[in-house]
Steps between C-alpha positions, in 0.01 A plus 500: 500500500875452472452250220307763301736791563841352571505700826512242781513760780209715384238353735739535797569860395128582493429319829782693668345827387801590287473680169573368153546649156203606288654288225463198731128576539470533123676165449273325750181642345630408153579145614151456645347644181700253290369200696150623592231238424283595200166455677589686819429876515801723570463718817338835416736692730814398310578615148583192297789508255460306177624143544841452338628189327745303713861475390671219687867536585500880476560687822296809584692827450409591861596166655784654702261725697 
C-alpha cells in the first residue's frame, strides 16, 4: 500500500488502531481506483472515484499528512 500512497506507516497506523486523516482515506481509494484491473468489479460498498491519469514526479498536495 505504501507504494501506492507514499505513506509507509499507514498499515502500521491502522493495525495499531490509530486514526488517520480523511484525506489519507481519499488518497488510498483514489490510488486503488487508478490501478484497478479493468475486468475486476469494484466493491459495491465503496464509492469509486474516477480513475485519474498518473503524473510521475509530482508529489501529492497532501503528502505531508
